[in-house]
Every structure is written in C-alpha cells, then in structure tokens.
A tleap script that builds the chain and sets N, CA, C and O, in Angstrom:
source leaprc.protein.ff14SB
mol = sequence {
  NMET PRO ILE ARG SER LEU LEU LEU ALA LEU
  VAL LEU VAL SER THR ALA GLY CYS ALA THR
  TYR GLN GLY LYS VAL PHE GLN ALA ARG GLN
  LEU LEU GLN ALA GLY ASN PRO THR GLN ALA
  ALA GLU MET LEU LYS PRO LEU ALA LEU GLU
  GLU GLY LYS ASP GLN LEU VAL TYR LEU PHE
  ASP TYR ALA THR ALA LEU GLN GLU SER GLY
  GLN LEU LYS GLU SER ASN ASP ALA PHE LEU
  LEU ALA ASP LYS LEU THR GLU TRP LYS ASP
  TYR HIE CSER
}
set mol.1.N position { -1.227 50.001 -18.944 }
set mol.1.CA position { -0.824 48.867 -19.761 }
set mol.1.C position { 0.266 48.023 -19.081 }
set mol.1.O position { 0.137 46.799 -19.057 }
set mol.2.N position { 1.334 48.622 -18.526 }
set mol.2.CA position { 2.343 47.812 -17.859 }
set mol.2.C position { 1.773 47.065 -16.649 }
set mol.2.O position { 2.215 45.958 -16.342 }
set mol.3.N position { 0.802 47.659 -15.967 }
set mol.3.CA position { 0.203 46.991 -14.807 }
set mol.3.C position { -0.559 45.750 -15.252 }
set mol.3.O position { -0.505 44.722 -14.576 }
set mol.4.N position { -1.262 45.826 -16.366 }
set mol.4.CA position { -1.969 44.650 -16.887 }
set mol.4.C position { -0.990 43.535 -17.222 }
set mol.4.O position { -1.229 42.372 -16.897 }
set mol.5.N position { 0.091 43.886 -17.860 }
set mol.5.CA position { 1.102 42.885 -18.212 }
set mol.5.C position { 1.684 42.242 -16.964 }
set mol.5.O position { 1.897 41.031 -16.919 }
set mol.6.N position { 1.934 43.049 -15.968 }
set mol.6.CA position { 2.477 42.535 -14.714 }
set mol.6.C position { 1.481 41.599 -14.032 }
set mol.6.O position { 1.864 40.537 -13.542 }
set mol.7.N position { 0.215 41.984 -14.000 }
set mol.7.CA position { -0.811 41.138 -13.395 }
set mol.7.C position { -0.975 39.829 -14.152 }
set mol.7.O position { -1.115 38.769 -13.542 }
set mol.8.N position { -0.957 39.899 -15.475 }
set mol.8.CA position { -1.067 38.680 -16.277 }
set mol.8.C position { 0.113 37.752 -16.003 }
set mol.8.O position { -0.069 36.543 -15.855 }
set mol.9.N position { 1.307 38.304 -15.937 }
set mol.9.CA position { 2.495 37.498 -15.652 }
set mol.9.C position { 2.405 36.868 -14.267 }
set mol.9.O position { 2.766 35.705 -14.086 }
set mol.10.N position { 1.929 37.624 -13.305 }
set mol.10.CA position { 1.782 37.108 -11.949 }
set mol.10.C position { 0.785 35.959 -11.894 }
set mol.10.O position { 1.039 34.954 -11.230 }
set mol.11.N position { -0.335 36.091 -12.578 }
set mol.11.CA position { -1.345 35.027 -12.613 }
set mol.11.C position { -0.785 33.781 -13.286 }
set mol.11.O position { -0.998 32.669 -12.803 }
set mol.12.N position { -0.083 33.951 -14.382 }
set mol.12.CA position { 0.482 32.800 -15.086 }
set mol.12.C position { 1.514 32.068 -14.250 }
set mol.12.O position { 1.542 30.838 -14.232 }
set mol.13.N position { 2.350 32.804 -13.566 }
set mol.13.CA position { 3.378 32.188 -12.718 }
set mol.13.C position { 2.736 31.461 -11.542 }
set mol.13.O position { 3.161 30.359 -11.194 }
set mol.14.N position { 1.731 32.053 -10.933 }
set mol.14.CA position { 1.111 31.429 -9.760 }
set mol.14.C position { 0.315 30.187 -10.124 }
set mol.14.O position { 0.242 29.260 -9.317 }
set mol.15.N position { -0.280 30.134 -11.298 }
set mol.15.CA position { -1.049 28.952 -11.683 }
set mol.15.C position { -0.168 27.864 -12.278 }
set mol.15.O position { -0.577 26.704 -12.321 }
set mol.16.N position { 1.008 28.201 -12.730 }
set mol.16.CA position { 1.896 27.204 -13.327 }
set mol.16.C position { 2.314 26.154 -12.308 }
set mol.16.O position { 2.444 24.982 -12.663 }
set mol.17.N position { 2.528 26.535 -11.057 }
set mol.17.CA position { 2.926 25.581 -10.026 }
set mol.17.C position { 1.863 24.542 -9.756 }
set mol.17.O position { 2.184 23.374 -9.536 }
set mol.18.N position { 0.612 24.937 -9.766 }
set mol.18.CA position { -0.483 24.005 -9.523 }
set mol.18.C position { -0.642 23.032 -10.684 }
set mol.18.O position { -0.948 21.857 -10.480 }
set mol.19.N position { -0.441 23.512 -11.870 }
set mol.19.CA position { -0.634 22.679 -13.054 }
set mol.19.C position { 0.466 21.651 -13.221 }
set mol.19.O position { 0.257 20.633 -13.881 }
set mol.20.N position { 1.616 21.884 -12.648 }
set mol.20.CA position { 2.748 20.987 -12.829 }
set mol.20.C position { 2.438 19.585 -12.331 }
set mol.20.O position { 2.636 18.616 -13.064 }
set mol.21.N position { 1.959 19.457 -11.109 }
set mol.21.CA position { 1.656 18.136 -10.545 }
set mol.21.C position { 0.581 17.437 -11.365 }
set mol.21.O position { 0.745 16.281 -11.754 }
set mol.22.N position { -0.515 18.135 -11.628 }
set mol.22.CA position { -1.620 17.533 -12.376 }
set mol.22.C position { -1.179 17.102 -13.769 }
set mol.22.O position { -1.580 16.045 -14.257 }
set mol.23.N position { -0.362 17.914 -14.395 }
set mol.23.CA position { 0.111 17.572 -15.732 }
set mol.23.C position { 0.993 16.339 -15.744 }
set mol.23.O position { 0.952 15.546 -16.685 }
set mol.24.N position { 1.787 16.180 -14.702 }
set mol.24.CA position { 2.700 15.039 -14.639 }
set mol.24.C position { 1.999 13.725 -14.337 }
set mol.24.O position { 2.471 12.669 -14.756 }
set mol.25.N position { 0.888 13.765 -13.624 }
set mol.25.CA position { 0.210 12.517 -13.242 }
set mol.25.C position { -1.018 12.221 -14.091 }
set mol.25.O position { -1.643 11.173 -13.928 }
set mol.26.N position { -1.371 13.124 -14.989 }
set mol.26.CA position { -2.595 12.956 -15.774 }
set mol.26.C position { -2.607 11.629 -16.530 }
set mol.26.O position { -3.575 10.874 -16.440 }
set mol.27.N position { -1.546 11.342 -17.270 }
set mol.27.CA position { -1.517 10.125 -18.067 }
set mol.27.C position { -1.521 8.872 -17.184 }
set mol.27.O position { -2.164 7.878 -17.522 }
set mol.28.N position { -0.814 8.917 -16.068 }
set mol.28.CA position { -0.796 7.773 -15.150 }
set mol.28.C position { -2.193 7.532 -14.573 }
set mol.28.O position { -2.620 6.386 -14.432 }
set mol.29.N position { -2.889 8.599 -14.246 }
set mol.29.CA position { -4.247 8.442 -13.718 }
set mol.29.C position { -5.200 7.903 -14.786 }
set mol.29.O position { -6.120 7.145 -14.479 }
set mol.30.N position { -4.976 8.293 -16.029 }
set mol.30.CA position { -5.781 7.746 -17.125 }
set mol.30.C position { -5.541 6.243 -17.251 }
set mol.30.O position { -6.475 5.473 -17.474 }
set mol.31.N position { -4.286 5.837 -17.105 }
set mol.31.CA position { -3.961 4.409 -17.159 }
set mol.31.C position { -4.626 3.644 -16.020 }
set mol.31.O position { -5.114 2.531 -16.216 }
set mol.32.N position { -4.646 4.241 -14.830 }
set mol.32.CA position { -5.332 3.593 -13.700 }
set mol.32.C position { -6.816 3.415 -13.998 }
set mol.32.O position { -7.383 2.351 -13.750 }
set mol.33.N position { -7.428 4.443 -14.520 }
set mol.33.CA position { -8.859 4.369 -14.838 }
set mol.33.C position { -9.143 3.348 -15.937 }
set mol.33.O position { -10.210 2.736 -15.965 }
set mol.34.N position { -8.179 3.171 -16.839 }
set mol.34.CA position { -8.352 2.224 -17.937 }
set mol.34.C position { -8.004 0.794 -17.531 }
set mol.34.O position { -8.107 -0.126 -18.343 }
set mol.35.N position { -7.590 0.603 -16.270 }
set mol.35.CA position { -7.282 -0.743 -15.796 }
set mol.35.C position { -5.856 -1.189 -16.074 }
set mol.35.O position { -5.589 -2.387 -16.172 }
set mol.36.N position { -4.936 -0.235 -16.201 }
set mol.36.CA position { -3.527 -0.553 -16.438 }
set mol.36.C position { -2.650 -0.019 -15.296 }
set mol.36.O position { -1.812 0.855 -15.518 }
set mol.37.N position { -2.840 -0.539 -14.081 }
set mol.37.CA position { -2.088 -0.002 -12.942 }
set mol.37.C position { -0.581 -0.259 -13.012 }
set mol.37.O position { 0.198 0.530 -12.477 }
set mol.38.N position { -0.159 -1.334 -13.653 }
set mol.38.CA position { 1.274 -1.621 -13.749 }
set mol.38.C position { 1.977 -0.553 -14.576 }
set mol.38.O position { 3.051 -0.083 -14.202 }
set mol.39.N position { 1.377 -0.170 -15.696 }
set mol.39.CA position { 1.952 0.884 -16.527 }
set mol.39.C position { 1.928 2.218 -15.785 }
set mol.39.O position { 2.869 3.005 -15.881 }
set mol.40.N position { 0.858 2.465 -15.054 }
set mol.40.CA position { 0.759 3.707 -14.284 }
set mol.40.C position { 1.872 3.768 -13.240 }
set mol.40.O position { 2.501 4.809 -13.054 }
set mol.41.N position { 2.110 2.645 -12.563 }
set mol.41.CA position { 3.174 2.603 -11.548 }
set mol.41.C position { 4.538 2.850 -12.177 }
set mol.41.O position { 5.375 3.539 -11.594 }
set mol.42.N position { 4.766 2.293 -13.362 }
set mol.42.CA position { 6.035 2.512 -14.048 }
set mol.42.C position { 6.240 3.989 -14.381 }
set mol.42.O position { 7.358 4.497 -14.302 }
set mol.43.N position { 5.166 4.670 -14.752 }
set mol.43.CA position { 5.260 6.094 -15.070 }
set mol.43.C position { 5.502 6.929 -13.815 }
set mol.43.O position { 6.226 7.924 -13.856 }
set mol.44.N position { 4.897 6.523 -12.706 }
set mol.44.CA position { 4.980 7.300 -11.473 }
set mol.44.C position { 6.264 7.055 -10.678 }
set mol.44.O position { 6.659 7.899 -9.874 }
set mol.45.N position { 6.910 5.926 -10.890 }
set mol.45.CA position { 8.085 5.565 -10.091 }
set mol.45.C position { 9.177 6.636 -10.119 }
set mol.45.O position { 9.645 7.037 -9.054 }
set mol.46.N position { 9.602 7.115 -11.287 }
set mol.46.CA position { 10.670 8.132 -11.269 }
set mol.46.C position { 10.265 9.406 -10.531 }
set mol.46.O position { 11.092 10.031 -9.867 }
set mol.47.N position { 9.003 9.790 -10.645 }
set mol.47.CA position { 8.521 10.982 -9.943 }
set mol.47.C position { 8.511 10.752 -8.439 }
set mol.47.O position { 8.855 11.646 -7.665 }
set mol.48.N position { 8.118 9.557 -8.028 }
set mol.48.CA position { 8.015 9.240 -6.603 }
set mol.48.C position { 9.383 9.157 -5.933 }
set mol.48.O position { 9.510 9.454 -4.745 }
set mol.49.N position { 10.382 8.764 -6.670 }
set mol.49.CA position { 11.709 8.593 -6.080 }
set mol.49.C position { 12.588 9.829 -6.212 }
set mol.49.O position { 13.677 9.886 -5.640 }
set mol.50.N position { 12.118 10.808 -6.959 }
set mol.50.CA position { 12.878 12.052 -7.129 }
set mol.50.C position { 12.557 13.018 -5.993 }
set mol.50.O position { 11.393 13.323 -5.736 }
set mol.51.N position { 13.594 13.493 -5.322 }
set mol.51.CA position { 13.380 14.433 -4.232 }
set mol.51.C position { 12.838 15.743 -4.779 }
set mol.51.O position { 13.282 16.235 -5.816 }
set mol.52.N position { 11.867 16.299 -4.058 }
set mol.52.CA position { 11.291 17.566 -4.465 }
set mol.52.C position { 10.092 17.895 -3.599 }
set mol.52.O position { 9.721 17.131 -2.709 }
set mol.53.N position { 9.495 19.041 -3.872 }
set mol.53.CA position { 8.403 19.499 -3.022 }
set mol.53.C position { 7.135 18.663 -3.175 }
set mol.53.O position { 6.305 18.642 -2.267 }
set mol.54.N position { 6.969 17.977 -4.302 }
set mol.54.CA position { 5.770 17.172 -4.525 }
set mol.54.C position { 6.028 15.676 -4.358 }
set mol.54.O position { 5.166 14.862 -4.689 }
set mol.55.N position { 7.185 15.311 -3.855 }
set mol.55.CA position { 7.535 13.893 -3.760 }
set mol.55.C position { 6.513 13.092 -2.963 }
set mol.55.O position { 6.199 11.956 -3.320 }
set mol.56.N position { 5.999 13.666 -1.902 }
set mol.56.CA position { 5.053 12.937 -1.054 }
set mol.56.C position { 3.791 12.545 -1.822 }
set mol.56.O position { 3.339 11.404 -1.722 }
set mol.57.N position { 3.226 13.463 -2.574 }
set mol.57.CA position { 2.001 13.124 -3.311 }
set mol.57.C position { 2.292 12.138 -4.430 }
set mol.57.O position { 1.459 11.284 -4.733 }
set mol.58.N position { 3.472 12.245 -5.052 }
set mol.58.CA position { 3.838 11.258 -6.068 }
set mol.58.C position { 3.991 9.879 -5.439 }
set mol.58.O position { 3.611 8.875 -6.041 }
set mol.59.N position { 4.542 9.828 -4.238 }
set mol.59.CA position { 4.674 8.543 -3.539 }
set mol.59.C position { 3.307 7.926 -3.254 }
set mol.59.O position { 3.123 6.718 -3.406 }
set mol.60.N position { 2.360 8.748 -2.844 }
set mol.60.CA position { 1.011 8.221 -2.601 }
set mol.60.C position { 0.393 7.677 -3.889 }
set mol.60.O position { -0.216 6.607 -3.880 }
set mol.61.N position { 0.544 8.399 -4.985 }
set mol.61.CA position { 0.016 7.925 -6.270 }
set mol.61.C position { 0.709 6.636 -6.699 }
set mol.61.O position { 0.062 5.693 -7.156 }
set mol.62.N position { 2.016 6.607 -6.550 }
set mol.62.CA position { 2.807 5.431 -6.924 }
set mol.62.C position { 2.413 4.220 -6.088 }
set mol.62.O position { 2.192 3.136 -6.628 }
set mol.63.N position { 2.326 4.400 -4.778 }
set mol.63.CA position { 1.958 3.294 -3.887 }
set mol.63.C position { 0.556 2.775 -4.202 }
set mol.63.O position { 0.312 1.570 -4.153 }
set mol.64.N position { -0.344 3.668 -4.520 }
set mol.64.CA position { -1.707 3.264 -4.873 }
set mol.64.C position { -1.717 2.461 -6.166 }
set mol.64.O position { -2.410 1.448 -6.261 }
set mol.65.N position { -0.955 2.901 -7.161 }
set mol.65.CA position { -0.874 2.163 -8.428 }
set mol.65.C position { -0.278 0.777 -8.208 }
set mol.65.O position { -0.748 -0.205 -8.782 }
set mol.66.N position { 0.758 0.705 -7.375 }
set mol.66.CA position { 1.355 -0.598 -7.055 }
set mol.66.C position { 0.336 -1.512 -6.380 }
set mol.66.O position { 0.249 -2.697 -6.701 }
set mol.67.N position { -0.422 -0.966 -5.460 }
set mol.67.CA position { -1.430 -1.752 -4.759 }
set mol.67.C position { -2.487 -2.269 -5.733 }
set mol.67.O position { -2.895 -3.429 -5.669 }
set mol.68.N position { -2.921 -1.393 -6.633 }
set mol.68.CA position { -3.925 -1.793 -7.627 }
set mol.68.C position { -3.403 -2.879 -8.565 }
set mol.68.O position { -4.175 -3.691 -9.075 }
set mol.69.N position { -2.080 -2.888 -8.791 }
set mol.69.CA position { -1.500 -3.893 -9.691 }
set mol.69.C position { -1.156 -5.189 -8.959 }
set mol.69.O position { -0.638 -6.126 -9.566 }
set mol.70.N position { -1.443 -5.245 -7.656 }
set mol.70.CA position { -1.201 -6.467 -6.893 }
set mol.70.C position { 0.197 -6.576 -6.320 }
set mol.70.O position { 0.547 -7.611 -5.752 }
set mol.71.N position { 0.995 -5.550 -6.451 }
set mol.71.CA position { 2.359 -5.550 -5.921 }
set mol.71.C position { 2.322 -5.001 -4.490 }
set mol.71.O position { 2.766 -3.884 -4.222 }
set mol.72.N position { 1.791 -5.805 -3.598 }
set mol.72.CA position { 1.502 -5.338 -2.245 }
set mol.72.C position { 2.749 -5.013 -1.431 }
set mol.72.O position { 2.760 -4.021 -0.702 }
set mol.73.N position { 3.793 -5.819 -1.538 }
set mol.73.CA position { 5.014 -5.525 -0.775 }
set mol.73.C position { 5.616 -4.202 -1.231 }
set mol.73.O position { 5.986 -3.365 -0.408 }
set mol.74.N position { 5.712 -4.015 -2.548 }
set mol.74.CA position { 6.265 -2.772 -3.087 }
set mol.74.C position { 5.394 -1.577 -2.701 }
set mol.74.O position { 5.902 -0.493 -2.410 }
set mol.75.N position { 4.080 -1.787 -2.701 }
set mol.75.CA position { 3.150 -0.728 -2.303 }
set mol.75.C position { 3.373 -0.347 -0.847 }
set mol.75.O position { 3.442 0.836 -0.514 }
set mol.76.N position { 3.485 -1.342 0.015 }
set mol.76.CA position { 3.736 -1.074 1.431 }
set mol.76.C position { 5.061 -0.342 1.629 }
set mol.76.O position { 5.158 0.569 2.451 }
set mol.77.N position { 6.082 -0.746 0.867 }
set mol.77.CA position { 7.384 -0.076 0.965 }
set mol.77.C position { 7.266 1.401 0.580 }
set mol.77.O position { 7.862 2.264 1.224 }
set mol.78.N position { 6.496 1.683 -0.470 }
set mol.78.CA position { 6.324 3.070 -0.907 }
set mol.78.C position { 5.544 3.874 0.133 }
set mol.78.O position { 5.875 5.028 0.403 }
set mol.79.N position { 4.506 3.264 0.719 }
set mol.79.CA position { 3.759 3.962 1.769 }
set mol.79.C position { 4.634 4.219 3.002 }
set mol.79.O position { 4.537 5.277 3.625 }
set mol.80.N position { 5.490 3.246 3.353 }
set mol.80.CA position { 6.405 3.444 4.480 }
set mol.80.C position { 7.423 4.542 4.195 }
set mol.80.O position { 7.781 5.311 5.087 }
set mol.81.N position { 7.886 4.612 2.952 }
set mol.81.CA position { 8.802 5.684 2.573 }
set mol.81.C position { 8.099 7.041 2.685 }
set mol.81.O position { 8.700 8.021 3.125 }
set mol.82.N position { 6.833 7.090 2.288 }
set mol.82.CA position { 6.059 8.333 2.417 }
set mol.82.C position { 5.927 8.717 3.884 }
set mol.82.O position { 6.025 9.894 4.232 }
set mol.83.N position { 5.707 7.735 4.740 }
set mol.83.CA position { 5.605 8.005 6.173 }
set mol.83.C position { 6.915 8.571 6.713 }
set mol.83.O position { 6.910 9.542 7.470 }
set mol.84.N position { 8.030 7.967 6.325 }
set mol.84.CA position { 9.332 8.469 6.766 }
set mol.84.C position { 9.587 9.871 6.229 }
set mol.84.O position { 10.156 10.717 6.919 }
set mol.85.N position { 9.168 10.106 5.007 }
set mol.85.CA position { 9.372 11.418 4.397 }
set mol.85.C position { 8.627 12.505 5.169 }
set mol.85.O position { 9.117 13.626 5.303 }
set mol.86.N position { 7.452 12.171 5.670 }
set mol.86.CA position { 6.713 13.169 6.454 }
set mol.86.C position { 7.442 13.496 7.749 }
set mol.86.O position { 7.382 14.626 8.233 }
set mol.87.N position { 8.125 12.514 8.305 }
set mol.87.CA position { 8.902 12.768 9.523 }
set mol.87.C position { 10.133 13.607 9.213 }
set mol.87.O position { 10.462 14.529 9.959 }
set mol.88.N position { 10.816 13.291 8.114 }
set mol.88.CA position { 12.038 14.004 7.753 }
set mol.88.C position { 11.754 15.453 7.396 }
set mol.88.O position { 12.489 16.357 7.794 }
set mol.89.N position { 10.681 15.667 6.643 }
set mol.89.CA position { 10.396 17.024 6.172 }
set mol.89.C position { 9.494 17.787 7.116 }
set mol.89.O position { 9.257 18.981 6.927 }
set mol.90.N position { 8.985 17.103 8.139 }
set mol.90.CA position { 8.142 17.746 9.145 }
set mol.90.C position { 6.980 18.512 8.511 }
set mol.90.O position { 6.822 19.716 8.718 }
set mol.91.N position { 6.166 17.779 7.729 }
set mol.91.CA position { 5.013 18.381 7.075 }
set mol.91.C position { 3.945 18.743 8.108 }
set mol.91.O position { 3.739 18.021 9.084 }
set mol.92.N position { 3.292 19.833 7.887 }
set mol.92.CA position { 2.152 20.242 8.715 }
set mol.92.C position { 1.000 20.589 7.794 }
set mol.92.O position { 1.191 21.205 6.746 }
set mol.93.N position { -0.198 20.190 8.194 }
set mol.93.CA position { -1.354 20.551 7.365 }
set mol.93.C position { -1.981 21.823 7.866 }
set mol.93.O position { -2.969 22.290 7.298 }
savepdb mol mol.pdb
quit
C-alpha cells in the first residue's frame, strides 16, 4: 500500500510540470484561434517577460501573437529577445 501511494505521488509530481505550460497558454491559444491575437498577446506578455525555465517558449508564443495582431516591430523585438535568451542560457536540443 505505501508503495502504491509513493508511485501515485511520483506520477502526479512528474506530470504537473508538463501541465503547467499548457495550462497557462491554453486560454491565449483559444483567443488566437478565435481571431483575437491582441488579447492573446496581452495575456502572454507577463509570462514572456518573467524569467523562468519556460520563458523561451512563452516568448515564442507572445511574438507569434504580436505578429498575428500586426504588431510587427514588437514581434521582431520579442523574437530577438528569444534569440538572445538562447545565447545567455546556452540551450541545447
């Protein structure tokens, strides 16, 4: 019985990290699909500018929403920031 509880806790903890990103961008992605990229960009901006392990993917989502809303300069700035972030954090695939 204790082993089952431990395994269940381990599974829940390991899947919680994956769900965090998807949960945070779900509504913004719905707005993009509904044709509201400006609102989506507003939702994604705080996530994109907050330092953290998922900042790069939030920046890509944010820059894409900006591009879809016609804010090309801001979109380019966000993509350039993402590029710099990859250099600073030395990401490897």
